[in-house]
N, C-alpha and C positions, 0 to 999 in steps of 0.2 A: 578632547578625550574624556570619556565618562569616568566618574568616581565610582569604583567598584563597590565600595561600602554602601554608598547611597543607593546604587542599583539593587543591592541585596535587600536593603530596608524597604524600598518601594515594591519590589517583587514579592517579598514576604507579605506585605500588607494586602496586595492584590489577591494573593492566593488564600490568605486567611478569610477574606471576604467571599472569594469565589467558591470555596469548597461546598457550602450548602447548595449553591445553584448547580454545581456540577453533579451533586448527588441527585438533585431533581431531574437533571438531564438523563441520568442513568435509568431512572424510573420510567422513562418514556420508551416504549417498544418501537423506536423509529427505524424499522428495518428498511434496508435499501429496496428500491422498486423491483429488483430481480427476485426478491424473497417476499414481497408484498405487492403484487400487481394492482391491488385496490388501495394503494397508499393514500390516494386523494380522499376517497370515501372514509377511510379509517381515521385520517387526520393526525396520525402520530408524527409524521415528518413535519407537517406544518406547525405542530406544537413545539417540536425541537427547534425549528427555524425561528419561531417567535421568541423562544427562550434565549437563543443566541443573539438575535437582533436586539432584544431589550437590554441584554448585558452590555453589548457593544455600544449601544446608544448612551448608556449610563456611564461608561468608563472610557470611551474614546476621547481623544483631545477635543476641546470645545469647538474647534473649527472643522471637525470631521463631519462628513455627510454619511450617514448610515442608512442603507436601503435594502430592500429585498427585490432582486431582479427576477421577474417571472416571464415565462414564455408559455404559450398554450401547449398543454399536453406534456410539459417538462417539469421536473422537480426544480424548486426555486434555488437561488443562490443569494447568500448574504454578502453584501458589498460594503466595505468601510473605506471611504476615500479620505485620506488624511493629507492635507497640504504640507509642504515642507515646513520644518519648524523655524527656519530663518531663510532669508532670501538667498537663492542660489542662481547662478547663471544657467546651470544645467536644467533641463526639463524632463529628464528621464525619471523612471519610476522603479521603486522596489515593490515587488509583488509577494505577499505573504499568504500562503495557502494552507488550508485544512479542510476537513469534511466532517459532517455531523450525522450522516446515515450510518447504519449499523448492520453487522452480520446477524443471522438468525440465532435463536436461543442456544442450540447445541445441548446435548445431554452430557451427564457426568459431573455436574457441579457438586462439590462436596457439601456436606451437611452445613446448613446455616448460610450458604451462599446461593445466589441465583442471578440470572442475566439482568433482571430488572429490579434487583434489590441491592442498593448501595451499602457496602459494609467496609469500615476502615479497620484494618489490623496492621500493626507495625509499620505505620506510615505508608500503607498501600491501600488504595481505594479499589475495591473489587466491584465488578459489574460490567455489563456489556457496553462497550463504546467509550469508556473513560479514557483509556490509553490509545484507542483506535477509533475515532480521533477527536473525541469530544473536547479534550483538554486544549486543543490548538487555539480556538478563539480566545480563551482566557489567557493563554500564554502570550498571544500576540498583543492583546490590550495591555498586559503587564509590561511587556518589553517596550512598547511605544511610550508609555508613561514614564518608565524608568529612564529611558534615554534622555529625555528633556530635563527631568528633575535632577538627574545626576550630572548636569552640566554639558551634556552632549547635544547633538543635532541629528536630524534625519532628513533625508531627501523625501520627496513626495512618496507616500506609501499607499498601496491599495491592498486591503485584506480581502480575500475571496474564500468563502466557506461554502462548499458545494454540498449536494445532498444525493449524489448518485455514484460516488466513488467505488463503493463496495459492489456495484453492478458493472464496473468497468468504465465509469464516467460516460455513459452514452449520451447524457444530456449536455455535457460540458462544451463540446465543439459549437453547438448552436449558441450557447451563451457567450463564448469567446468571440464568435463572429459578430454578435449583436453588441458586445462590449468593446470591440476593437478600438474605437476612438477614445473611449473612456479610459481604458487601461494605459494607453499611450505607449511610449518607448521603454520597454522593460529592460533594465540593465542588471537587476539582481532578483533572483527568485529564492525565497526561503520557504521550504516545505517542512512541515512538522509531523509528517505521517510515516516516519521510518522507524528503524530500530537500532539496537546496539548489542554487542556481545557481552558487555558488562555495564555496570552503573558507575564506573570510576573515571570516566572521561567523556568529553563531547565527541561522539562518533559521527563521522560524515559518510553518507552513502554516496558512492562514486559510480555505481551502476545498478540497473534494475533489469530483471528478465522480462521479456514479452510473454504473451499468453495466447493460447487458443483453447476455447471451451467448445466441446462438440459432443454429439450423440452418435454412437455407433450401433446400428440396429441390424439384426440378422433374423430373417423370416425363413422358416423351413417347411411349415405346414399351414394349411388354410384354417385349421382348428386344432385344439388339443386332442390327443388320441391316447388310448390305453398303452402305457409303456411296455406292458408284457406282450401285447399283440404286435406292435410295430417296432419296438426297440430292437436294434440290430439290422433293421432294413431301412429305417428312416434316420437321417442324421440328427444329432442333437445340436440345437442352436448354440449351446455353451461350448461344445467342442469346436464348432466353426469359429466362434469368437476367440478361442484359445489359439487357433492357427493364425487368425488375422493379427492378433496382438503380437505374436512371435515375428511377424513381418516388420513390426515397428520397434520392438524392444527385445533385447537378449533376455530370455527367461531366467538365466542364472545370475547374470551380473546387473541386470536392470539398465544397461546402457542402450540408449536410443541408437538404432543402427542406420537410420537414414542420413546420408551425407548432407542433404539440404537443410537439416536442422542443426548442423554444427557450424562453428565459425573459428577463425584463428584468434586466439586470445591475445590482445595487445600486450606488448612487453612491459609497459608500466603497470598493468593490472597483475601480471605475474609477479612482479616485484612487490606489489601491495599485498598479494596473497601470502608471499613468503614472510613479509614483515609482520603481518597480522598473526601468522602461526608462531613466529618467534616470540611475539608478545604474549603468547598463551591463549590465543583465540582458537577454540575448537568447537565447531557447531555441533558435534556429536554429543557433547556434554549436556546440551539442552533438549535432547530428544528423549521422550518418555517411552523408551523401549519396554516391551512386555517380556517378562520372564528372561529367557536366555537369548532373545533376539539381539543381533549385533548389526553394526553399520556396514553398508556396502563399501564405504571408504576406509582405507587402512591407516591413513595419516591425517593430521589436521589440514595439511596443504591440499590433499586430495578432496577432503570434505568441503573446504572452502571453494575450490575450483568447481567441484560438481554442483554446488548450490548456486554459485555466482555466474558461471560461464559455460555450463554444459546444459543440454536439453534434458528434460525429464518428463515422464508420463505418469499420471496417477488416475486410477479409477475412483471416481468420487460419487457415483450413484448407479443404481440398477433399476430397471423396470421390466415387468413381465414375469417376475419370479414371486410366487406367493410366500407369505410367512410360513414357517415350519408347521404351525398349528393347522394351516389350511392346505398343506401340500398333499395332494393325492398321487397315486401312481400314474402320472400323466406325462407324456412327452409334450412339452409346451410348444406352441406354434412359433413363438418369437422371443427374443431377449434383446434388451437395449442397455448399453453401458454408457454412463456419463463419463467422458474422458477430459482430463485437464492436462494440457501440455504447457510446460514452461520452456521458453525459448531463450537462447543467449541474447544478451543486450543488443547486439548488432545484427541479429538474424531478421531477415525480411519475413513477416508473418504470411504474406500472400504466397511467397515461394514455398514456405513450409506447408501451407494448406494444400497447394496443388500437389505436392509430393505425397502428403498423407492420403489425399483422396485417390490418387492414382494407385497407390500401394494397396489400399484397402478395398476399393471397389472393382478393380480389374481382376478378371479370372478368379471369381470367388470359389472357395472350396465347396465341392459337392453341388455346384450350380446354385447355391443358396442366394437369396436376394439380400444384398448388402447395401445399406444406406448410411452414408457419412454426412451428418448435418452439422455445420458450424453455427454455433449460437453467438459466439463473441470472439473477437480477436483484437489484439493491441500490440504495437511494437514495444520493444524494450528501450533502454536509455543508457548511454555512456556519457559521463560528465566531461565537459570541456576542461582544458588545462586551467588550474586555479591560478589567478593572478597574484602577484606578490603582496599587494595590499590586503587581500582577503586571507591569504595564508598566514600573514603576520598577525592579524587580529584574531583569527581562530586559535592560533597558538597561545596568544595572550589570554583570551577569554577562558579557554579550557583550563589552563594552568591556574588562573585566578579563582575560578568558581568550582572546579573539580579537583584541583591539586595535581593535575597530570596533563601532559601534552595530549592534543586530540588524536584520535585514531581514524582510519579510513578503511572501508571495505565495501564489497558489493552485497546486494540483497537479492535473495532468490525470488522474492515476490515482485509485484508489479504496481506501479502508480501511473496509470495511463496519461495523466495530466502532464507528467514530466516530459514524455516523448512529444506531446502536442506543443509544449512551450519550447522545447529544444529546437523544433522545426521552425516555429514562428519567430523566435528570438535567438538566432544562432550566436550572437555576441554576448548574451547574458551570462553572468556568473551564477552558480547554483550552490546553495547551502541546503542539503537534504539531510535532515536529522530527525530525532524522535526519542521516545521514552520507552519503547518496547524492548526491554532487556530480557535476560534469562528468566524463564518461567512465567513471563507476563501473559503468554498464551492468548494472543489476539486471535479471534475467530473461534476459539475453543472454550471449554469450560474453565471457570476460575480466572477469567481475564482480570488483570488489575493494572492500575496506573501507579507507578512508583512516584509518590509525591515529592520527595527531595529532588529527584531527577527532573521533574517538571519545573520546579523552581529554578534549578541550575540552568536548564536549557533556556528558560525565559530570560534569565540574566545574561547568558552568552549572546542572545540575539540582540540585546541592547548595544553591546559592543560592536556587533556586526553592522547594525543600522548606522551608528555613529561613524564608523570607518568608511562605510559606503558613501555617506554624505561628504566626507572630507578627502576621498581618494583623489589621486592625481587625475587631472582632466586629460583625456586623449581622444582622438577621433574614433568614433564608433560607427559600426555598420548597422543601420536600422533594420528592424524586423519587417517582414512583409505583411 
């Protein structure tokens, strides 16, 4: 068992040294390939990869092998292969995951802050990517070192830091296929890319929603025409889109009306939602409502269920509409909406896509040309049952380093890698956690990393690695 005081000392030393390097990472505009198609020519992702590789090489255990795994036309992956800290009969592996690619800049940063400008205020490091998910490599190295120095042990560990997560991890399956023999038999997955409803406990993510990103285009004319001459005789593409969206979503409540996008919520997740609400978790409190806007959910339980286990649709972009300064009296020929669908964790995205396409493209209003183009899709994830040894160490670690028992909840976002691993390694245990608490605003303006939380999460992972190495041996089913 690790000495918690020594763990804290080692983790603090690592983070004191890491902070200037993490600030340098924030300065790199390492946008994910979906937002920077010319990422290779620009070189920002490669700079971030080299920064993380160099840090890991300097701070990994002496017998670790640190490398960059590359495939033609794919973003690279940093791999840190760490042998077991002492001889074990078992040959299984703990996989520790993070990513270093970033979301785009986004507008609305307050004065003195910016996406590529690291600023520390009140133990919070502001800037794009610090909390999502640049801190992860630094936390992993701190946890590995603290485990051994505090008298503990760890099984073989492989850290994998990818560079396409914010694009839906399109490059990761190819890397996983190529790395299959190297990764070995994974029995524990630690992912540091999630969030928490507060900063007072270690929060474990137990489910993630799937996603579908698609464009919905409506064409009504061959060219733009004078709105006074043809308006009233020719249909508006926006009006057609309104009708189509109403086929998918109740315009008053926002509820997705297609049965294929809904699932039965497991009973244990309903209990988890109730417990989180009773503990004071209310997702509505972290929403930056404008003026008198109010939530579609009337209770904390409903808000948690809606975010974790119900489908949702958001319009995230629009094409074909000029800015107001350039808008003439023209009935435009077409409009395209960028739509983002979040799917319940156990919903099959292929079934959902088929239902959406049939609903939107069949029998279009006014005979308009309707095109539904899927750009990206990924399944959600529902955690397996937590084994007793893992639950015991999570309880101990959170109580020791946060002063409170751990919490568990579902996340409305997506981490495609988790679904991939859940399928490949069905017997693995998962610890999905992170630092993205209230107001941390990942993907938006004023994103920050809460530094005390990063330290505590690093410390908790040391306990988990030690418990994983010393857990009772029982027969396991190998991944395929």
